[in-house]
MARTI-89889 format. One record per residue (C-alpha): x, z, y; residue number from 1; residue in one letter. Coordinates in steps of 0.5 Angstrom, whole numbers. Last residue first. Layout:
{u=X w=Z v=Y nr=NUM rest=a}
...
This chain:
{u=11 w=-150 v=126 nr=311 rest=x}
{u=10 w=-149 v=119 nr=310 rest=x}
{u=5 w=-143 v=118 nr=309 rest=x}
{u=8 w=-138 v=114 nr=308 rest=x}
{u=7 w=-132 v=119 nr=307 rest=x}
{u=0 w=-135 v=120 nr=306 rest=x}
{u=-2 w=-135 v=113 nr=305 rest=x}
{u=1 w=-128 v=112 nr=304 rest=x}
{u=-3 w=-125 v=118 nr=303 rest=x}
{u=-9 w=-129 v=115 nr=302 rest=x}
{u=-9 w=-126 v=108 nr=301 rest=x}
{u=-9 w=-119 v=111 nr=300 rest=x}
{u=-14 w=-120 v=116 nr=299 rest=x}
{u=-19 w=-124 v=111 nr=298 rest=x}
{u=-18 w=-119 v=105 nr=297 rest=x}
{u=-23 w=-120 v=100 nr=296 rest=x}
{u=-26 w=-126 v=103 nr=295 rest=x}
{u=-20 w=-130 v=104 nr=294 rest=x}
{u=-17 w=-126 v=98 nr=293 rest=x}
{u=-21 w=-129 v=93 nr=292 rest=x}
{u=-19 w=-127 v=86 nr=291 rest=x}
{u=-18 w=-120 v=87 nr=290 rest=x}
{u=-14 w=-115 v=92 nr=289 rest=x}
{u=-12 w=-108 v=92 nr=288 rest=x}
{u=-5 w=-111 v=93 nr=287 rest=x}
{u=-3 w=-117 v=97 nr=286 rest=x}
{u=2 w=-122 v=93 nr=285 rest=x}
{u=6 w=-126 v=98 nr=284 rest=x}
{u=10 w=-132 v=95 nr=283 rest=x}
{u=14 w=-137 v=99 nr=282 rest=x}
{u=16 w=-144 v=96 nr=281 rest=x}
{u=23 w=-146 v=97 nr=280 rest=x}
{u=23 w=-151 v=91 nr=279 rest=x}
{u=16 w=-150 v=87 nr=278 rest=x}
{u=18 w=-148 v=80 nr=277 rest=x}
{u=20 w=-141 v=80 nr=276 rest=x}
{u=14 w=-140 v=86 nr=275 rest=x}
{u=9 w=-143 v=81 nr=274 rest=x}
{u=11 w=-139 v=75 nr=273 rest=x}
{u=11 w=-133 v=80 nr=272 rest=x}
{u=4 w=-135 v=82 nr=271 rest=x}
{u=1 w=-136 v=75 nr=270 rest=x}
{u=4 w=-129 v=73 nr=269 rest=x}
{u=-1 w=-126 v=79 nr=268 rest=x}
{u=-7 w=-127 v=74 nr=267 rest=x}
{u=-12 w=-133 v=75 nr=266 rest=x}
{u=-19 w=-130 v=73 nr=265 rest=x}
{u=-16 w=-122 v=73 nr=264 rest=x}
{u=-14 w=-122 v=80 nr=263 rest=x}
{u=-12 w=-115 v=82 nr=262 rest=x}
{u=-5 w=-117 v=85 nr=261 rest=x}
{u=-9 w=-122 v=90 nr=260 rest=x}
{u=-5 w=-128 v=91 nr=259 rest=x}
{u=-2 w=-132 v=97 nr=258 rest=x}
{u=3 w=-138 v=95 nr=257 rest=x}
{u=6 w=-141 v=101 nr=256 rest=x}
{u=9 w=-148 v=100 nr=255 rest=x}
{u=13 w=-152 v=106 nr=254 rest=x}
{u=13 w=-159 v=103 nr=253 rest=x}
{u=18 w=-162 v=98 nr=252 rest=x}
{u=13 w=-162 v=92 nr=251 rest=x}
{u=18 w=-166 v=86 nr=250 rest=x}
{u=20 w=-159 v=83 nr=249 rest=x}
{u=12 w=-158 v=82 nr=248 rest=x}
{u=11 w=-164 v=78 nr=247 rest=x}
{u=18 w=-163 v=74 nr=246 rest=x}
{u=16 w=-156 v=72 nr=245 rest=x}
{u=9 w=-158 v=69 nr=244 rest=x}
{u=2 w=-157 v=72 nr=243 rest=x}
{u=-3 w=-156 v=67 nr=242 rest=x}
{u=-8 w=-162 v=64 nr=241 rest=x}
{u=-15 w=-161 v=67 nr=240 rest=x}
{u=-19 w=-166 v=63 nr=239 rest=x}
{u=-27 w=-165 v=64 nr=238 rest=x}
{u=-30 w=-161 v=59 nr=237 rest=x}
{u=-32 w=-155 v=64 nr=236 rest=x}
{u=-33 w=-159 v=70 nr=235 rest=x}
{u=-39 w=-163 v=66 nr=234 rest=x}
{u=-42 w=-156 v=65 nr=233 rest=x}
{u=-41 w=-154 v=72 nr=232 rest=x}
{u=-44 w=-161 v=74 nr=231 rest=x}
{u=-50 w=-160 v=70 nr=230 rest=x}
{u=-51 w=-154 v=74 nr=229 rest=x}
{u=-50 w=-157 v=81 nr=228 rest=x}
{u=-55 w=-163 v=80 nr=227 rest=x}
{u=-60 w=-161 v=84 nr=226 rest=x}
{u=-58 w=-155 v=89 nr=225 rest=x}
{u=-59 w=-149 v=84 nr=224 rest=x}
{u=-52 w=-147 v=84 nr=223 rest=x}
{u=-53 w=-147 v=92 nr=222 rest=x}
{u=-58 w=-142 v=92 nr=221 rest=x}
{u=-55 w=-137 v=87 nr=220 rest=x}
{u=-48 w=-137 v=91 nr=219 rest=x}
{u=-52 w=-136 v=98 nr=218 rest=x}
{u=-57 w=-131 v=95 nr=217 rest=x}
{u=-51 w=-127 v=92 nr=216 rest=x}
{u=-47 w=-127 v=99 nr=215 rest=x}
{u=-54 w=-125 v=102 nr=214 rest=x}
{u=-54 w=-119 v=97 nr=213 rest=x}
{u=-47 w=-117 v=99 nr=212 rest=x}
{u=-41 w=-117 v=95 nr=211 rest=x}
{u=-36 w=-115 v=101 nr=210 rest=x}
{u=-36 w=-108 v=98 nr=209 rest=x}
{u=-33 w=-110 v=91 nr=208 rest=x}
{u=-26 w=-111 v=93 nr=207 rest=x}
{u=-23 w=-113 v=86 nr=206 rest=x}
{u=-27 w=-120 v=86 nr=205 rest=x}
{u=-29 w=-125 v=81 nr=204 rest=x}
{u=-33 w=-120 v=77 nr=203 rest=x}
{u=-37 w=-119 v=82 nr=202 rest=x}
{u=-39 w=-126 v=83 nr=201 rest=x}
{u=-40 w=-127 v=76 nr=200 rest=x}
{u=-45 w=-121 v=76 nr=199 rest=x}
{u=-49 w=-123 v=82 nr=198 rest=x}
{u=-50 w=-130 v=78 nr=197 rest=x}
{u=-52 w=-127 v=72 nr=196 rest=x}
{u=-57 w=-123 v=76 nr=195 rest=x}
{u=-60 w=-129 v=80 nr=194 rest=x}
{u=-62 w=-132 v=74 nr=193 rest=x}
{u=-59 w=-138 v=71 nr=192 rest=x}
{u=-63 w=-141 v=65 nr=191 rest=x}
{u=-64 w=-148 v=67 nr=190 rest=x}
{u=-58 w=-152 v=66 nr=189 rest=x}
{u=-55 w=-146 v=63 nr=188 rest=x}
{u=-58 w=-148 v=57 nr=187 rest=x}
{u=-53 w=-153 v=55 nr=186 rest=x}
{u=-47 w=-148 v=55 nr=185 rest=x}
{u=-50 w=-143 v=50 nr=184 rest=x}
{u=-45 w=-145 v=45 nr=183 rest=x}
{u=-40 w=-142 v=50 nr=182 rest=x}
{u=-35 w=-145 v=55 nr=181 rest=x}
{u=-40 w=-145 v=61 nr=180 rest=x}
{u=-42 w=-138 v=58 nr=179 rest=x}
{u=-35 w=-135 v=59 nr=178 rest=x}
{u=-35 w=-138 v=66 nr=177 rest=x}
{u=-41 w=-135 v=68 nr=176 rest=x}
{u=-39 w=-128 v=65 nr=175 rest=x}
{u=-33 w=-127 v=69 nr=174 rest=x}
{u=-27 w=-128 v=65 nr=173 rest=x}
{u=-22 w=-122 v=64 nr=172 rest=x}
{u=-15 w=-123 v=63 nr=171 rest=x}
{u=-15 w=-130 v=65 nr=170 rest=x}
{u=-10 w=-135 v=62 nr=169 rest=x}
{u=-4 w=-137 v=65 nr=168 rest=x}
{u=0 w=-141 v=60 nr=167 rest=x}
{u=1 w=-147 v=64 nr=166 rest=x}
{u=0 w=-146 v=72 nr=165 rest=x}
{u=-6 w=-150 v=74 nr=164 rest=x}
{u=-11 w=-145 v=78 nr=163 rest=x}
{u=-9 w=-143 v=85 nr=162 rest=x}
{u=-10 w=-136 v=87 nr=161 rest=x}
{u=-9 w=-138 v=94 nr=160 rest=x}
{u=-4 w=-144 v=94 nr=159 rest=x}
{u=-2 w=-146 v=101 nr=158 rest=x}
{u=1 w=-153 v=102 nr=157 rest=x}
{u=4 w=-155 v=109 nr=156 rest=x}
{u=5 w=-161 v=114 nr=155 rest=x}
{u=2 w=-166 v=108 nr=154 rest=x}
{u=0 w=-173 v=109 nr=153 rest=x}
{u=7 w=-176 v=106 nr=152 rest=x}
{u=6 w=-172 v=100 nr=151 rest=x}
{u=0 w=-176 v=98 nr=150 rest=x}
{u=-1 w=-176 v=90 nr=149 rest=x}
{u=3 w=-170 v=88 nr=148 rest=x}
{u=1 w=-166 v=94 nr=147 rest=x}
{u=-6 w=-168 v=92 nr=146 rest=x}
{u=-5 w=-165 v=85 nr=145 rest=x}
{u=-3 w=-158 v=89 nr=144 rest=x}
{u=-9 w=-158 v=93 nr=143 rest=x}
{u=-14 w=-160 v=87 nr=142 rest=x}
{u=-11 w=-154 v=83 nr=141 rest=x}
{u=-12 w=-150 v=89 nr=140 rest=x}
{u=-19 w=-151 v=90 nr=139 rest=x}
{u=-20 w=-149 v=83 nr=138 rest=x}
{u=-17 w=-143 v=85 nr=137 rest=x}
{u=-17 w=-143 v=93 nr=136 rest=x}
{u=-14 w=-148 v=97 nr=135 rest=x}
{u=-10 w=-149 v=103 nr=134 rest=x}
{u=-8 w=-156 v=106 nr=133 rest=x}
{u=-4 w=-156 v=112 nr=132 rest=x}
{u=-5 w=-163 v=116 nr=131 rest=x}
{u=-3 w=-170 v=117 nr=130 rest=x}
{u=-7 w=-176 v=119 nr=129 rest=x}
{u=-14 w=-174 v=121 nr=128 rest=x}
{u=-19 w=-179 v=123 nr=127 rest=x}
{u=-25 w=-175 v=120 nr=126 rest=x}
{u=-26 w=-181 v=115 nr=125 rest=x}
{u=-19 w=-181 v=113 nr=124 rest=x}
{u=-20 w=-173 v=112 nr=123 rest=x}
{u=-26 w=-174 v=108 nr=122 rest=x}
{u=-23 w=-180 v=104 nr=121 rest=x}
{u=-17 w=-177 v=102 nr=120 rest=x}
{u=-21 w=-170 v=100 nr=119 rest=x}
{u=-26 w=-174 v=95 nr=118 rest=x}
{u=-20 w=-178 v=92 nr=117 rest=x}
{u=-16 w=-172 v=90 nr=116 rest=x}
{u=-23 w=-169 v=87 nr=115 rest=x}
{u=-24 w=-176 v=83 nr=114 rest=x}
{u=-16 w=-176 v=81 nr=113 rest=x}
{u=-16 w=-169 v=79 nr=112 rest=x}
{u=-22 w=-170 v=74 nr=111 rest=x}
{u=-29 w=-168 v=76 nr=110 rest=x}
{u=-33 w=-175 v=75 nr=109 rest=x}
{u=-40 w=-175 v=74 nr=108 rest=x}
{u=-40 w=-182 v=77 nr=107 rest=x}
{u=-44 w=-180 v=83 nr=106 rest=x}
{u=-41 w=-174 v=84 nr=105 rest=x}
{u=-46 w=-168 v=84 nr=104 rest=x}
{u=-48 w=-164 v=90 nr=103 rest=x}
{u=-45 w=-164 v=97 nr=102 rest=x}
{u=-50 w=-159 v=99 nr=101 rest=x}
{u=-46 w=-153 v=95 nr=100 rest=x}
{u=-42 w=-156 v=89 nr=99 rest=x}
{u=-41 w=-162 v=84 nr=98 rest=x}
{u=-37 w=-165 v=89 nr=97 rest=x}
{u=-33 w=-161 v=94 nr=96 rest=x}
{u=-37 w=-157 v=99 nr=95 rest=x}
{u=-33 w=-158 v=106 nr=94 rest=x}
{u=-28 w=-155 v=110 nr=93 rest=x}
{u=-24 w=-157 v=116 nr=92 rest=x}
{u=-21 w=-153 v=121 nr=91 rest=x}
{u=-18 w=-155 v=128 nr=90 rest=x}
{u=-13 w=-150 v=130 nr=89 rest=x}
{u=-12 w=-144 v=135 nr=88 rest=x}
{u=-19 w=-142 v=137 nr=87 rest=x}
{u=-21 w=-144 v=130 nr=86 rest=x}
{u=-17 w=-139 v=126 nr=85 rest=x}
{u=-20 w=-132 v=125 nr=84 rest=x}
{u=-27 w=-135 v=125 nr=83 rest=x}
{u=-25 w=-140 v=120 nr=82 rest=x}
{u=-22 w=-135 v=116 nr=81 rest=x}
{u=-28 w=-131 v=115 nr=80 rest=x}
{u=-32 w=-137 v=114 nr=79 rest=x}
{u=-28 w=-140 v=108 nr=78 rest=x}
{u=-32 w=-138 v=102 nr=77 rest=x}
{u=-38 w=-142 v=106 nr=76 rest=x}
{u=-35 w=-148 v=104 nr=75 rest=x}
{u=-38 w=-147 v=97 nr=74 rest=x}
{u=-37 w=-143 v=91 nr=73 rest=x}
{u=-38 w=-145 v=84 nr=72 rest=x}
{u=-31 w=-147 v=82 nr=71 rest=x}
{u=-26 w=-146 v=88 nr=70 rest=x}
{u=-26 w=-147 v=96 nr=69 rest=x}
{u=-22 w=-152 v=99 nr=68 rest=x}
{u=-19 w=-151 v=106 nr=67 rest=x}
{u=-16 w=-157 v=111 nr=66 rest=x}
{u=-12 w=-154 v=117 nr=65 rest=x}
{u=-11 w=-159 v=123 nr=64 rest=x}
{u=-6 w=-157 v=129 nr=63 rest=x}
{u=-10 w=-158 v=135 nr=62 rest=x}
{u=-12 w=-164 v=139 nr=61 rest=x}
{u=-20 w=-163 v=137 nr=60 rest=x}
{u=-20 w=-156 v=138 nr=59 rest=x}
{u=-24 w=-152 v=133 nr=58 rest=x}
{u=-29 w=-154 v=128 nr=57 rest=x}
{u=-31 w=-159 v=123 nr=56 rest=x}
{u=-36 w=-157 v=117 nr=55 rest=x}
{u=-37 w=-162 v=112 nr=54 rest=x}
{u=-43 w=-163 v=107 nr=53 rest=x}
{u=-41 w=-170 v=103 nr=52 rest=x}
{u=-45 w=-175 v=101 nr=51 rest=x}
{u=-41 w=-179 v=96 nr=50 rest=x}
{u=-43 w=-187 v=95 nr=49 rest=x}
{u=-35 w=-188 v=94 nr=48 rest=x}
{u=-35 w=-191 v=101 nr=47 rest=x}
{u=-36 w=-184 v=104 nr=46 rest=x}
{u=-43 w=-182 v=108 nr=45 rest=x}
{u=-41 w=-175 v=111 nr=44 rest=x}
{u=-46 w=-170 v=113 nr=43 rest=x}
{u=-45 w=-164 v=118 nr=42 rest=x}
{u=-48 w=-169 v=123 nr=41 rest=x}
{u=-55 w=-168 v=120 nr=40 rest=x}
{u=-55 w=-161 v=123 nr=39 rest=x}
{u=-52 w=-153 v=121 nr=38 rest=x}
{u=-53 w=-154 v=114 nr=37 rest=x}
{u=-54 w=-148 v=110 nr=36 rest=x}
{u=-62 w=-146 v=111 nr=35 rest=x}
{u=-65 w=-153 v=113 nr=34 rest=x}
{u=-60 w=-156 v=107 nr=33 rest=x}
{u=-63 w=-151 v=102 nr=32 rest=x}
{u=-70 w=-153 v=104 nr=31 rest=x}
{u=-69 w=-161 v=104 nr=30 rest=x}
{u=-65 w=-160 v=97 nr=29 rest=x}
{u=-71 w=-156 v=94 nr=28 rest=x}
{u=-69 w=-151 v=89 nr=27 rest=x}
{u=-67 w=-153 v=82 nr=26 rest=x}
{u=-71 w=-149 v=76 nr=25 rest=x}
{u=-69 w=-142 v=74 nr=24 rest=x}
{u=-72 w=-140 v=68 nr=23 rest=x}
{u=-70 w=-133 v=66 nr=22 rest=x}
{u=-77 w=-129 v=66 nr=21 rest=x}
{u=-80 w=-135 v=62 nr=20 rest=x}
{u=-74 w=-135 v=57 nr=19 rest=x}
{u=-75 w=-127 v=57 nr=18 rest=x}
{u=-82 w=-128 v=55 nr=17 rest=x}
{u=-81 w=-133 v=50 nr=16 rest=x}
{u=-76 w=-128 v=47 nr=15 rest=x}
{u=-81 w=-123 v=47 nr=14 rest=x}
{u=-86 w=-127 v=44 nr=13 rest=x}
{u=-82 w=-129 v=39 nr=12 rest=x}
{u=-80 w=-122 v=37 nr=11 rest=x}
{u=-87 w=-120 v=37 nr=10 rest=x}
{u=-89 w=-126 v=32 nr=9 rest=x}
{u=-83 w=-125 v=28 nr=8 rest=x}
{u=-85 w=-117 v=27 nr=7 rest=x}
{u=-92 w=-119 v=26 nr=6 rest=x}
{u=-90 w=-124 v=20 nr=5 rest=x}
{u=-86 w=-119 v=17 nr=4 rest=x}
{u=-91 w=-114 v=18 nr=3 rest=x}
{u=-96 w=-118 v=14 nr=2 rest=x}
{u=-91 w=-118 v=8 nr=1 rest=x}
């Protein structure tokens, strides 16, 4: 029986070693802000006690486009669009609650109402009246919920691989999302090594060459901003009722549905559902593109946006 005891000891040592190697404590927030924020002026203090990391670029008198990133992403996902649009438009993007340098919501609130409230407060704090709103993935979910709550403030709505269509589950869920919904979820708060993040990002994109070491470093670093991993778990259990035909029928602002044909996280069937139920919406599906069109195909996706943009 001694060999059983020795085997168990070896197994325990191997498991302990694996945990030590995978153990990833939070990063120092000051160091992350020094690396990923341009200056202290990039932070807004909102009335609800949130401190939000914002980028505000482009001519002040130009038409405004507000860009919302997806789950476990950050405002940096919109870098390619911002570079292509900021000469003609005022581009606003920010790290949503539980993401990037904004960090967790002060009340750990991650339902639609909380995200909509943050968006409303950010735009009002910046003195913006009406704007075009674009959102990718979870950001698209926030965007159509905002269109329902504040239609008077929108000039247009662009949904990029937006979540929220009923019965439109993923055909392949990235590993990070699978873990967040599994019994292993409590351990994500401390065990999120860089290879896990790299694999999750790669699985979200069909165009693999855009996934660079610097991109993976950024995703990993910002996930380790204090409170963001707990926020990931909170979002996984927060209520997120799907869109209804009646809700979508009430959206009367010009709407663009821009999708990657190879999106396995939010498949194009969701785009077709939105197109069926949002009156007058325009659908564009980009071939050989996955879940994140603005990074995978920035030129093509911007071209579609500009062709649609409300005058």
